[in-house]
N, CA, C and O atoms as CSV, one atom per row, in Angstrom:
chain,resi,resn,atom,element,x,y,z
A,1,MET,N,N,79.918,120.723,104.536
A,1,MET,CA,C,81.121,121.522,104.554
A,1,MET,C,C,81.732,121.506,103.163
A,1,MET,O,O,81.794,120.451,102.530
A,2,VAL,N,N,82.182,122.649,102.678
A,2,VAL,CA,C,82.834,122.755,101.389
A,2,VAL,C,C,84.329,122.670,101.624
A,2,VAL,O,O,84.924,123.561,102.230
A,3,THR,N,N,84.930,121.596,101.144
A,3,THR,CA,C,86.353,121.400,101.334
A,3,THR,C,C,87.072,121.674,100.034
A,3,THR,O,O,86.719,121.109,98.999
A,4,GLY,N,N,88.074,122.530,100.071
A,4,GLY,CA,C,88.898,122.782,98.906
A,4,GLY,C,C,88.314,123.754,97.904
A,4,GLY,O,O,89.003,124.116,96.950
A,5,ILE,N,N,87.085,124.192,98.070
A,5,ILE,CA,C,86.484,125.092,97.100
A,5,ILE,C,C,86.662,126.538,97.527
A,5,ILE,O,O,86.829,127.402,96.665
A,6,GLY,N,N,86.635,126.836,98.801
A,6,GLY,CA,C,86.694,128.217,99.263
A,6,GLY,C,C,85.438,128.945,98.840
A,6,GLY,O,O,85.473,129.757,97.915
A,7,ALA,N,N,84.328,128.667,99.502
A,7,ALA,CA,C,83.014,129.163,99.087
A,7,ALA,C,C,82.986,130.667,98.894
A,7,ALA,O,O,82.420,131.149,97.913
A,8,GLY,N,N,83.580,131.412,99.799
A,8,GLY,CA,C,83.573,132.872,99.660
A,8,GLY,C,C,84.311,133.318,98.411
A,8,GLY,O,O,83.826,134.175,97.673
A,9,ALA,N,N,85.473,132.745,98.173
A,9,ALA,CA,C,86.253,133.096,96.986
A,9,ALA,C,C,85.522,132.672,95.715
A,9,ALA,O,O,85.531,133.385,94.712
A,10,LEU,N,N,84.902,131.521,95.773
A,10,LEU,CA,C,84.152,131.026,94.633
A,10,LEU,C,C,83.014,131.966,94.273
A,10,LEU,O,O,82.851,132.328,93.107
A,11,LEU,N,N,82.239,132.358,95.251
A,11,LEU,CA,C,81.131,133.277,94.996
A,11,LEU,C,C,81.630,134.627,94.514
A,11,LEU,O,O,81.046,135.219,93.607
A,12,ALA,N,N,82.692,135.112,95.107
A,12,ALA,CA,C,83.225,136.407,94.710
A,12,ALA,C,C,83.657,136.373,93.250
A,12,ALA,O,O,83.388,137.312,92.500
A,13,ALA,N,N,84.307,135.326,92.855
A,13,ALA,CA,C,84.785,135.210,91.479
A,13,ALA,C,C,83.642,135.080,90.489
A,13,ALA,O,O,83.714,135.605,89.378
A,14,LEU,N,N,82.587,134.385,90.888
A,14,LEU,CA,C,81.471,134.145,89.979
A,14,LEU,C,C,80.538,135.322,89.827
A,14,LEU,O,O,80.076,135.618,88.725
A,15,ALA,N,N,80.261,135.987,90.913
A,15,ALA,CA,C,79.185,136.962,90.894
A,15,ALA,C,C,79.621,138.363,90.551
A,15,ALA,O,O,78.869,139.099,89.913
A,16,GLY,N,N,80.790,138.747,90.947
A,16,GLY,CA,C,81.243,140.104,90.677
A,16,GLY,C,C,80.415,141.131,91.407
A,16,GLY,O,O,79.458,140.773,92.094
A,17,PRO,N,N,80.758,142.409,91.276
A,17,PRO,CA,C,80.085,143.465,92.027
A,17,PRO,C,C,78.636,143.689,91.653
A,17,PRO,O,O,77.900,144.305,92.424
A,18,GLU,N,N,78.195,143.208,90.488
A,18,GLU,CA,C,76.796,143.423,90.137
A,18,GLU,C,C,75.856,142.683,91.077
A,18,GLU,O,O,74.657,142.963,91.090
A,19,GLY,N,N,76.371,141.749,91.860
A,19,GLY,CA,C,75.551,141.031,92.816
A,19,GLY,C,C,75.504,141.703,94.170
A,19,GLY,O,O,74.988,141.121,95.124
A,20,SER,N,N,76.026,142.904,94.280
A,20,SER,CA,C,76.058,143.579,95.574
A,20,SER,C,C,74.667,144.006,96.002
A,20,SER,O,O,73.736,143.999,95.198
A,21,ALA,N,N,74.525,144.371,97.247
A,21,ALA,CA,C,73.226,144.762,97.792
A,21,ALA,C,C,72.611,145.905,97.005
A,21,ALA,O,O,71.390,145.964,96.854
A,22,GLN,N,N,73.435,146.812,96.501
A,22,GLN,CA,C,72.900,147.948,95.758
A,22,GLN,C,C,72.212,147.516,94.471
A,22,GLN,O,O,71.367,148.244,93.951
A,23,ALA,N,N,72.558,146.348,93.953
A,23,ALA,CA,C,71.980,145.888,92.695
A,23,ALA,C,C,70.640,145.190,92.893
A,23,ALA,O,O,69.972,144.858,91.914
A,24,GLY,N,N,70.238,144.963,94.130
A,24,GLY,CA,C,69.005,144.244,94.396
A,24,GLY,C,C,67.785,145.021,93.957
A,24,GLY,O,O,67.766,146.251,94.002
A,25,ALA,N,N,66.763,144.290,93.528
A,25,ALA,CA,C,65.527,144.929,93.110
A,25,ALA,C,C,64.902,145.645,94.298
A,25,ALA,O,O,64.796,145.070,95.381
A,26,GLY,N,N,64.504,146.843,94.114
A,26,GLY,CA,C,63.839,147.590,95.160
A,26,GLY,C,C,64.723,147.868,96.359
A,26,GLY,O,O,64.229,148.079,97.466
A,27,GLY,N,N,66.046,147.868,96.139
A,27,GLY,CA,C,66.960,148.157,97.234
A,27,GLY,C,C,67.164,146.985,98.178
A,27,GLY,O,O,67.782,147.145,99.231
A,28,GLY,N,N,66.651,145.791,97.818
A,28,GLY,CA,C,66.829,144.614,98.663
A,28,GLY,C,C,68.270,144.154,98.674
A,28,GLY,O,O,69.095,144.628,97.893
A,29,ASP,N,N,68.558,143.247,99.546
A,29,ASP,CA,C,69.903,142.719,99.668
A,29,ASP,C,C,70.021,141.395,98.931
A,29,ASP,O,O,69.490,140.379,99.380
A,30,VAL,N,N,70.715,141.407,97.805
A,30,VAL,CA,C,70.937,140.197,97.023
A,30,VAL,C,C,71.684,139.183,97.887
A,30,VAL,O,O,72.635,139.527,98.588
A,31,VAL,N,N,71.238,137.926,97.823
A,31,VAL,CA,C,71.933,136.851,98.514
A,31,VAL,C,C,72.206,135.724,97.531
A,31,VAL,O,O,71.477,135.523,96.560
A,32,PHE,N,N,73.266,135.005,97.811
A,32,PHE,CA,C,73.621,133.813,97.053
A,32,PHE,C,C,73.427,132.626,97.966
A,32,PHE,O,O,73.710,132.690,99.162
A,33,GLU,N,N,72.947,131.551,97.394
A,33,GLU,CA,C,72.718,130.342,98.168
A,33,GLU,C,C,73.592,129.238,97.608
A,33,GLU,O,O,73.426,128.813,96.464
A,34,LEU,N,N,74.510,128.786,98.416
A,34,LEU,CA,C,75.378,127.666,98.070
A,34,LEU,C,C,74.692,126.397,98.553
A,34,LEU,O,O,74.408,126.248,99.742
A,35,ARG,N,N,74.426,125.482,97.620
A,35,ARG,CA,C,73.737,124.237,97.976
A,35,ARG,C,C,74.624,123.050,97.631
A,35,ARG,O,O,75.312,123.032,96.610
A,36,GLU,N,N,74.587,122.071,98.506
A,36,GLU,CA,C,75.384,120.860,98.348
A,36,GLU,C,C,74.443,119.667,98.484
A,36,GLU,O,O,73.799,119.482,99.517
A,37,TYR,N,N,74.373,118.861,97.424
A,37,TYR,CA,C,73.509,117.686,97.425
A,37,TYR,C,C,74.388,116.447,97.493
A,37,TYR,O,O,75.291,116.260,96.678
A,38,HIS,N,N,74.108,115.611,98.476
A,38,HIS,CA,C,74.804,114.338,98.631
A,38,HIS,C,C,73.881,113.262,98.067
A,38,HIS,O,O,72.869,112.912,98.673
A,39,ALA,N,N,74.247,112.745,96.900
A,39,ALA,CA,C,73.401,111.771,96.217
A,39,ALA,C,C,73.513,110.397,96.874
A,39,ALA,O,O,74.556,110.025,97.411
A,40,ASN,N,N,72.427,109.669,96.815
A,40,ASN,CA,C,72.463,108.278,97.246
A,40,ASN,C,C,73.332,107.491,96.266
A,40,ASN,O,O,73.521,107.898,95.120
A,41,GLU,N,N,73.849,106.378,96.727
A,41,GLU,CA,C,74.761,105.552,95.933
A,41,GLU,C,C,74.190,105.269,94.538
A,41,GLU,O,O,73.076,104.765,94.397
A,42,GLY,N,N,74.978,105.605,93.519
A,42,GLY,CA,C,74.591,105.338,92.146
A,42,GLY,C,C,73.528,106.257,91.571
A,42,GLY,O,O,73.021,105.987,90.482
A,43,LYS,N,N,73.169,107.336,92.264
A,43,LYS,CA,C,72.058,108.197,91.837
A,43,LYS,C,C,72.495,109.570,91.321
A,43,LYS,O,O,71.642,110.368,90.935
A,44,LEU,N,N,73.787,109.866,91.302
A,44,LEU,CA,C,74.215,111.202,90.875
A,44,LEU,C,C,73.831,111.484,89.426
A,44,LEU,O,O,73.368,112.584,89.123
A,45,ASP,N,N,74.008,110.531,88.531
A,45,ASP,CA,C,73.656,110.779,87.127
A,45,ASP,C,C,72.174,111.107,86.968
A,45,ASP,O,O,71.816,111.990,86.188
A,46,ALA,N,N,71.322,110.413,87.691
A,46,ALA,CA,C,69.882,110.693,87.635
A,46,ALA,C,C,69.579,112.072,88.218
A,46,ALA,O,O,68.717,112.788,87.709
A,47,LEU,N,N,70.291,112.447,89.290
A,47,LEU,CA,C,70.107,113.776,89.881
A,47,LEU,C,C,70.529,114.864,88.897
A,47,LEU,O,O,69.830,115.863,88.729
A,48,LEU,N,N,71.674,114.665,88.248
A,48,LEU,CA,C,72.148,115.644,87.264
A,48,LEU,C,C,71.171,115.760,86.100
A,48,LEU,O,O,70.911,116.862,85.617
A,49,ALA,N,N,70.634,114.647,85.651
A,49,ALA,CA,C,69.648,114.672,84.562
A,49,ALA,C,C,68.400,115.441,84.977
A,49,ALA,O,O,67.843,116.197,84.181
A,50,ARG,N,N,67.960,115.252,86.215
A,50,ARG,CA,C,66.778,115.973,86.690
A,50,ARG,C,C,67.028,117.481,86.680
A,50,ARG,O,O,66.162,118.252,86.266
A,51,PHE,N,N,68.205,117.901,87.133
A,51,PHE,CA,C,68.545,119.323,87.079
A,51,PHE,C,C,68.600,119.805,85.635
A,51,PHE,O,O,67.989,120.818,85.294
A,52,ARG,N,N,69.325,119.089,84.791
A,52,ARG,CA,C,69.517,119.484,83.395
A,52,ARG,C,C,68.186,119.584,82.648
A,52,ARG,O,O,67.943,120.544,81.916
A,53,ASP,N,N,67.341,118.595,82.840
A,53,ASP,CA,C,66.133,118.471,82.035
A,53,ASP,C,C,64.915,119.198,82.603
A,53,ASP,O,O,63.972,119.479,81.863
A,54,HIS,N,N,64.916,119.509,83.915
A,54,HIS,CA,C,63.707,120.060,84.520
A,54,HIS,C,C,63.948,121.155,85.559
A,54,HIS,O,O,63.404,122.254,85.455
A,55,THR,N,N,64.765,120.843,86.554
A,55,THR,CA,C,64.850,121.680,87.750
A,55,THR,C,C,65.268,123.106,87.450
A,55,THR,O,O,64.676,124.043,87.985
A,56,ILE,N,N,66.276,123.295,86.605
A,56,ILE,CA,C,66.785,124.643,86.332
A,56,ILE,C,C,65.691,125.523,85.718
A,56,ILE,O,O,65.565,126.694,86.076
A,57,ALA,N,N,64.911,124.970,84.808
A,57,ALA,CA,C,63.820,125.741,84.199
A,57,ALA,C,C,62.758,126.111,85.239
A,57,ALA,O,O,62.198,127.206,85.196
A,58,ILE,N,N,62.486,125.199,86.165
A,58,ILE,CA,C,61.505,125.491,87.208
A,58,ILE,C,C,62.065,126.546,88.160
A,58,ILE,O,O,61.337,127.444,88.582
A,59,PHE,N,N,63.352,126.447,88.502
A,59,PHE,CA,C,63.992,127.489,89.306
A,59,PHE,C,C,63.774,128.856,88.664
A,59,PHE,O,O,63.334,129.800,89.319
A,60,LYS,N,N,64.086,128.944,87.386
A,60,LYS,CA,C,63.994,130.223,86.668
A,60,LYS,C,C,62.577,130.787,86.745
A,60,LYS,O,O,62.385,131.984,86.959
A,61,ARG,N,N,61.604,129.925,86.571
A,61,ARG,CA,C,60.200,130.348,86.615
A,61,ARG,C,C,59.833,130.948,87.971
A,61,ARG,O,O,58.913,131.760,88.071
A,62,HIS,N,N,60.560,130.543,89.011
A,62,HIS,CA,C,60.252,131.011,90.360
A,62,HIS,C,C,61.287,132.006,90.887
A,62,HIS,O,O,61.455,132.148,92.098
A,63,GLY,N,N,61.981,132.696,89.973
A,63,GLY,CA,C,62.874,133.781,90.362
A,63,GLY,C,C,64.198,133.349,90.954
A,63,GLY,O,O,64.870,134.147,91.607
A,64,MET,N,N,64.582,132.114,90.740
A,64,MET,CA,C,65.839,131.591,91.277
A,64,MET,C,C,66.867,131.555,90.141
A,64,MET,O,O,66.765,130.736,89.227
A,65,GLU,N,N,67.842,132.437,90.208
A,65,GLU,CA,C,68.837,132.550,89.141
A,65,GLU,C,C,69.997,131.593,89.386
A,65,GLU,O,O,70.687,131.681,90.402
A,66,SER,N,N,70.199,130.683,88.447
A,66,SER,CA,C,71.317,129.744,88.535
A,66,SER,C,C,72.607,130.449,88.167
A,66,SER,O,O,72.713,131.052,87.099
A,67,ILE,N,N,73.596,130.369,89.062
A,67,ILE,CA,C,74.913,130.953,88.800
A,67,ILE,C,C,75.824,129.909,88.176
A,67,ILE,O,O,76.411,130.164,87.125
A,68,ALA,N,N,75.957,128.738,88.795
A,68,ALA,CA,C,76.790,127.664,88.254
A,68,ALA,C,C,76.529,126.376,89.022
A,68,ALA,O,O,76.011,126.387,90.138
A,69,TYR,N,N,76.902,125.265,88.392
A,69,TYR,CA,C,76.746,123.928,88.964
A,69,TYR,C,C,78.076,123.197,88.811
A,69,TYR,O,O,78.741,123.311,87.782
A,70,TRP,N,N,78.459,122.439,89.851
A,70,TRP,CA,C,79.730,121.710,89.831
A,70,TRP,C,C,79.564,120.309,90.395
A,70,TRP,O,O,78.697,120.047,91.228
A,71,THR,N,N,80.426,119.411,89.914
A,71,THR,CA,C,80.615,118.111,90.544
A,71,THR,C,C,82.095,118.014,90.891
A,71,THR,O,O,82.947,118.398,90.090
A,72,PRO,N,N,82.405,117.506,92.071
A,72,PRO,CA,C,83.803,117.394,92.501
A,72,PRO,C,C,84.600,116.420,91.633
A,72,PRO,O,O,84.059,115.449,91.104
A,73,THR,N,N,85.878,116.699,91.503
A,73,THR,CA,C,86.766,115.846,90.705
A,73,THR,C,C,87.574,114.887,91.566
A,73,THR,O,O,88.211,113.973,91.041
A,74,ASP,N,N,87.557,115.080,92.875
A,74,ASP,CA,C,88.374,114.254,93.767
A,74,ASP,C,C,87.516,113.525,94.790
A,74,ASP,O,O,86.450,113.993,95.188
A,75,ASP,N,N,88.016,112.362,95.204
A,75,ASP,CA,C,87.387,111.626,96.299
A,75,ASP,C,C,87.580,112.404,97.592
A,75,ASP,O,O,88.574,113.121,97.701
A,76,PRO,N,N,86.734,112.312,98.533
A,76,PRO,CA,C,85.644,111.349,98.664
A,76,PRO,C,C,84.317,111.809,98.065
A,76,PRO,O,O,83.351,111.047,98.092
A,77,LEU,N,N,84.233,113.032,97.524
A,77,LEU,CA,C,82.960,113.558,97.023
A,77,LEU,C,C,82.698,113.244,95.547
A,77,LEU,O,O,81.560,113.352,95.088
A,78,LYS,N,N,83.738,112.857,94.799
A,78,LYS,CA,C,83.608,112.566,93.376
A,78,LYS,C,C,82.539,111.491,93.143
A,78,LYS,O,O,82.528,110.448,93.796
A,79,GLY,N,N,81.641,111.779,92.189
A,79,GLY,CA,C,80.616,110.816,91.831
A,79,GLY,C,C,79.454,110.717,92.803
A,79,GLY,O,O,78.570,109.877,92.637
A,80,LYS,N,N,79.454,111.584,93.831
A,80,LYS,CA,C,78.426,111.500,94.866
A,80,LYS,C,C,77.802,112.839,95.215
A,80,LYS,O,O,76.835,112.890,95.974
A,81,THR,N,N,78.344,113.931,94.670
A,81,THR,CA,C,77.966,115.249,95.184
A,81,THR,C,C,77.743,116.243,94.051
A,81,THR,O,O,78.432,116.212,93.031
A,82,LEU,N,N,76.775,117.118,94.249
A,82,LEU,CA,C,76.510,118.239,93.350
A,82,LEU,C,C,76.546,119.512,94.181
A,82,LEU,O,O,75.891,119.606,95.218
A,83,PHE,N,N,77.315,120.489,93.719
A,83,PHE,CA,C,77.332,121.821,94.315
A,83,PHE,C,C,76.716,122.776,93.313
A,83,PHE,O,O,76.928,122.639,92.108
A,84,TYR,N,N,75.948,123.750,93.808
A,84,TYR,CA,C,75.483,124.804,92.915
A,84,TYR,C,C,75.186,126.054,93.709
A,84,TYR,O,O,75.040,126.027,94.931
A,85,ILE,N,N,75.100,127.169,92.966
A,85,ILE,CA,C,74.819,128.462,93.582
A,85,ILE,C,C,73.639,129.103,92.873
A,85,ILE,O,O,73.584,129.168,91.645
A,86,LEU,N,N,72.698,129.574,93.677
A,86,LEU,CA,C,71.548,130.335,93.193
A,86,LEU,C,C,71.686,131.770,93.675
A,86,LEU,O,O,72.288,132.033,94.716
A,87,LYS,N,N,71.127,132.687,92.915
A,87,LYS,CA,C,71.071,134.100,93.292
A,87,LYS,C,C,69.614,134.463,93.528
A,87,LYS,O,O,68.742,134.142,92.721
A,88,HIS,N,N,69.359,135.139,94.654
A,88,HIS,CA,C,68.018,135.599,95.012
A,88,HIS,C,C,68.071,137.104,95.266
A,88,HIS,O,O,69.095,137.598,95.737
A,89,PRO,N,N,67.011,137.847,94.973
A,89,PRO,CA,C,66.989,139.291,95.233
A,89,PRO,C,C,67.169,139.647,96.711
A,89,PRO,O,O,67.673,140.721,97.040
A,90,SER,N,N,66.753,138.737,97.599
A,90,SER,CA,C,66.877,138.970,99.046
A,90,SER,C,C,66.666,137.636,99.746
A,90,SER,O,O,66.259,136.653,99.128
A,91,ARG,N,N,66.945,137.616,101.021
A,91,ARG,CA,C,66.708,136.398,101.808
A,91,ARG,C,C,65.215,136.098,101.865
A,91,ARG,O,O,64.809,134.938,101.798
A,92,GLU,N,N,64.400,137.142,101.988
A,92,GLU,CA,C,62.945,136.955,102.014
A,92,GLU,C,C,62.453,136.386,100.684
A,92,GLU,O,O,61.593,135.505,100.654
A,93,ALA,N,N,63.008,136.898,99.591
A,93,ALA,CA,C,62.639,136.376,98.272
A,93,ALA,C,C,63.038,134.909,98.148
A,93,ALA,O,O,62.307,134.113,97.559
A,94,ALA,N,N,64.185,134.553,98.695
A,94,ALA,CA,C,64.631,133.158,98.650
A,94,ALA,C,C,63.610,132.248,99.321
A,94,ALA,O,O,63.277,131.186,98.796
A,95,THR,N,N,63.119,132.662,100.471
A,95,THR,CA,C,62.117,131.872,101.193
A,95,THR,C,C,60.861,131.709,100.342
A,95,THR,O,O,60.315,130.611,100.231
A,96,ALA,N,N,60.409,132.806,99.744
A,96,ALA,CA,C,59.218,132.761,98.886
A,96,ALA,C,C,59.478,131.931,97.628
A,96,ALA,O,O,58.615,131.164,97.200
A,97,ASN,N,N,60.671,132.084,97.034
A,97,ASN,CA,C,61.028,131.326,95.831
A,97,ASN,C,C,60.982,129.824,96.099
A,97,ASN,O,O,60.429,129.059,95.310
A,98,TRP,N,N,61.569,129.414,97.221
A,98,TRP,CA,C,61.591,127.985,97.549
A,98,TRP,C,C,60.179,127.464,97.822
A,98,TRP,O,O,59.849,126.347,97.422
A,99,ALA,N,N,59.352,128.245,98.488
A,99,ALA,CA,C,57.975,127.814,98.752
A,99,ALA,C,C,57.226,127.614,97.439
A,99,ALA,O,O,56.526,126.617,97.260
A,100,ALA,N,N,57.378,128.571,96.521
A,100,ALA,CA,C,56.710,128.461,95.220
A,100,ALA,C,C,57.245,127.271,94.433
A,100,ALA,O,O,56.481,126.562,93.778
A,101,PHE,N,N,58.541,127.053,94.494
A,101,PHE,CA,C,59.161,125.918,93.803
A,101,PHE,C,C,58.578,124.601,94.320
A,101,PHE,O,O,58.158,123.754,93.532
A,102,HIS,N,N,58.555,124.432,95.630
A,102,HIS,CA,C,58.063,123.179,96.213
A,102,HIS,C,C,56.575,122.958,95.956
A,102,HIS,O,O,56.114,121.817,95.955
A,103,ASP,N,N,55.818,124.035,95.739
A,103,ASP,CA,C,54.395,123.923,95.442
A,103,ASP,C,C,54.106,123.779,93.948
A,103,ASP,O,O,52.961,123.543,93.562
A,104,ASP,N,N,55.113,123.918,93.119
A,104,ASP,CA,C,54.937,123.878,91.668
A,104,ASP,C,C,54.484,122.475,91.221
A,104,ASP,O,O,55.147,121.488,91.538
A,105,PRO,N,N,53.367,122.381,90.491
A,105,PRO,CA,C,52.861,121.076,90.052
A,105,PRO,C,C,53.862,120.319,89.160
A,105,PRO,O,O,53.983,119.098,89.258
A,106,GLU,N,N,54.572,121.046,88.299
A,106,GLU,CA,C,55.565,120.368,87.455
A,106,GLU,C,C,56.672,119.773,88.319
A,106,GLU,O,O,57.082,118.634,88.096
A,107,TRP,N,N,57.165,120.536,89.312
A,107,TRP,CA,C,58.214,120.011,90.187
A,107,TRP,C,C,57.740,118.763,90.923
A,107,TRP,O,O,58.471,117.778,91.022
A,108,LYS,N,N,56.518,118.807,91.436
A,108,LYS,CA,C,55.985,117.650,92.153
A,108,LYS,C,C,55.970,116.418,91.253
A,108,LYS,O,O,56.338,115.324,91.682
A,109,SER,N,N,55.551,116.596,90.025
A,109,SER,CA,C,55.494,115.495,89.066
A,109,SER,C,C,56.892,114.987,88.717
A,109,SER,O,O,57.139,113.781,88.722
A,110,VAL,N,N,57.803,115.911,88.416
A,110,VAL,CA,C,59.188,115.560,88.066
A,110,VAL,C,C,59.861,114.833,89.230
A,110,VAL,O,O,60.543,113.828,89.028
A,111,SER,N,N,59.672,115.335,90.430
A,111,SER,CA,C,60.288,114.744,91.611
A,111,SER,C,C,59.847,113.293,91.796
A,111,SER,O,O,60.674,112.406,92.006
A,112,VAL,N,N,58.547,113.064,91.717
A,112,VAL,CA,C,58.013,111.703,91.878
A,112,VAL,C,C,58.527,110.799,90.763
A,112,VAL,O,O,58.980,109.686,91.028
A,113,ALA,N,N,58.462,111.269,89.519
A,113,ALA,CA,C,58.885,110.452,88.379
A,113,ALA,C,C,60.368,110.105,88.448
A,113,ALA,O,O,60.763,108.997,88.086
A,114,SER,N,N,61.182,111.037,88.905
A,114,SER,CA,C,62.630,110.799,88.930
A,114,SER,C,C,63.047,109.856,90.052
A,114,SER,O,O,64.175,109.363,90.065
A,115,GLU,N,N,62.146,109.605,90.989
A,115,GLU,CA,C,62.503,108.758,92.123
A,115,GLU,C,C,61.733,107.435,92.144
A,115,GLU,O,O,61.595,106.816,93.199
A,116,VAL,N,N,61.230,106.996,90.977
A,116,VAL,CA,C,60.515,105.717,90.925
A,116,VAL,C,C,61.433,104.552,91.287
A,116,VAL,O,O,60.957,103.530,91.781
A,117,ASN,N,N,62.722,104.683,91.054
A,117,ASN,CA,C,63.678,103.623,91.382
A,117,ASN,C,C,64.477,103.933,92.640
A,117,ASN,O,O,65.550,103.365,92.849
A,118,GLY,N,N,63.969,104.819,93.473
A,118,GLY,CA,C,64.634,105.144,94.723
A,118,GLY,C,C,64.956,106.620,94.838
A,118,GLY,O,O,65.112,107.324,93.840
A,119,LYS,N,N,65.049,107.064,96.058
A,119,LYS,CA,C,65.347,108.463,96.368
A,119,LYS,C,C,66.733,108.833,95.834
A,119,LYS,O,O,67.687,108.070,95.988
A,120,LEU,N,N,66.839,110.008,95.206
A,120,LEU,CA,C,68.096,110.435,94.604
A,120,LEU,C,C,69.057,111.063,95.608
A,120,LEU,O,O,70.270,110.879,95.507
A,121,VAL,N,N,68.524,111.797,96.566
A,121,VAL,CA,C,69.364,112.605,97.457
A,121,VAL,C,C,69.246,112.122,98.893
A,121,VAL,O,O,68.150,111.913,99.414
A,122,ASP,N,N,70.405,111.950,99.518
A,122,ASP,CA,C,70.452,111.570,100.923
A,122,ASP,C,C,70.390,112.789,101.826
A,122,ASP,O,O,69.710,112.773,102.852
A,123,LYS,N,N,71.110,113.864,101.439
A,123,LYS,CA,C,71.217,115.035,102.308
A,123,LYS,C,C,71.458,116.276,101.464
A,123,LYS,O,O,72.178,116.231,100.467
A,124,VAL,N,N,70.843,117.396,101.879
A,124,VAL,CA,C,71.034,118.691,101.225
A,124,VAL,C,C,71.517,119.683,102.273
A,124,VAL,O,O,70.966,119.762,103.371
A,125,GLU,N,N,72.555,120.441,101.922
A,125,GLU,CA,C,73.042,121.508,102.784
A,125,GLU,C,C,72.882,122.825,102.045
A,125,GLU,O,O,73.095,122.893,100.835
A,126,SER,N,N,72.506,123.873,102.773
A,126,SER,CA,C,72.290,125.187,102.179
A,126,SER,C,C,72.937,126.247,103.053
A,126,SER,O,O,72.771,126.260,104.273
A,127,THR,N,N,73.683,127.140,102.400
A,127,THR,CA,C,74.316,128.251,103.099
A,127,THR,C,C,74.036,129.528,102.324
A,127,THR,O,O,74.310,129.592,101.126
A,128,PHE,N,N,73.496,130.547,102.987
A,128,PHE,CA,C,73.261,131.842,102.353
A,128,PHE,C,C,74.488,132.722,102.560
A,128,PHE,O,O,75.060,132.769,103.649
A,129,LEU,N,N,74.880,133.419,101.492
A,129,LEU,CA,C,76.095,134.225,101.501
A,129,LEU,C,C,75.847,135.573,100.852
A,129,LEU,O,O,75.014,135.706,99.954
A,130,LYS,N,N,76.577,136.564,101.317
A,130,LYS,CA,C,76.551,137.901,100.715
A,130,LYS,C,C,77.950,138.207,100.198
A,130,LYS,O,O,78.947,137.802,100.796
A,131,LEU,N,N,78.011,138.918,99.096
A,131,LEU,CA,C,79.303,139.318,98.543
A,131,LEU,C,C,79.965,140.378,99.411
A,131,LEU,O,O,79.298,141.189,100.053
A,132,THR,N,N,81.261,140.352,99.414
A,132,THR,CA,C,82.010,141.420,100.075
A,132,THR,C,C,82.164,142.599,99.130
A,132,THR,O,O,81.961,142.462,97.924
A,133,ASP,N,N,82.518,143.747,99.667
A,133,ASP,CA,C,82.689,144.935,98.828
A,133,ASP,C,C,83.943,144.855,97.959
A,133,ASP,O,O,84.111,145.669,97.051
A,134,PHE,N,N,84.816,143.897,98.219
A,134,PHE,CA,C,86.051,143.762,97.440
A,134,PHE,C,C,86.034,142.579,96.484
A,134,PHE,O,O,87.073,142.204,95.941
A,135,SER,N,N,84.852,141.983,96.273
A,135,SER,CA,C,84.745,140.853,95.363
A,135,SER,C,C,85.110,141.265,93.941
A,135,SER,O,O,84.587,142.253,93.428
A,136,PRO,N,N,86.008,140.510,93.302
A,136,PRO,CA,C,86.384,140.860,91.936
A,136,PRO,C,C,85.294,140.515,90.931
A,136,PRO,O,O,84.463,139.640,91.173
A,137,LYS,N,N,85.309,141.202,89.826
A,137,LYS,CA,C,84.388,140.922,88.730
A,137,LYS,C,C,85.053,139.922,87.785
A,137,LYS,O,O,86.266,139.977,87.581
A,138,LEU,N,N,84.283,139.026,87.217
A,138,LEU,CA,C,84.829,138.062,86.245
A,138,LEU,C,C,85.343,138.746,85.001
A,138,LEU,O,O,85.832,138.080,84.088
């Protein structure tokens, strides 16, 4: 659950009208994916490093457009949680993008290497969202 962020308002502010269904490749329906990672105790810095140093580039290679990444400033999520939003050309593309990402040899290697001292993430939540027709542009 996203508390205090207002996921719809957040996406609307970030994406603007260019993320509308009409902008999708081949007339597809652009979707945004809000993801929330709950890091294991003491593992958020390692998770952030993995994203910074590897994951974002692998996402890009597989058609997953990074919109933004956040860490909460207030307890109880401070120091334990990563929020981010990806943009996909369609829900079907998102499914294919994630399959390709998980099969990527570099990702497999990075994932194993980053967890030699323990699993980084306890739980991942994912919500797919579409922009409204009244979403403001940044």
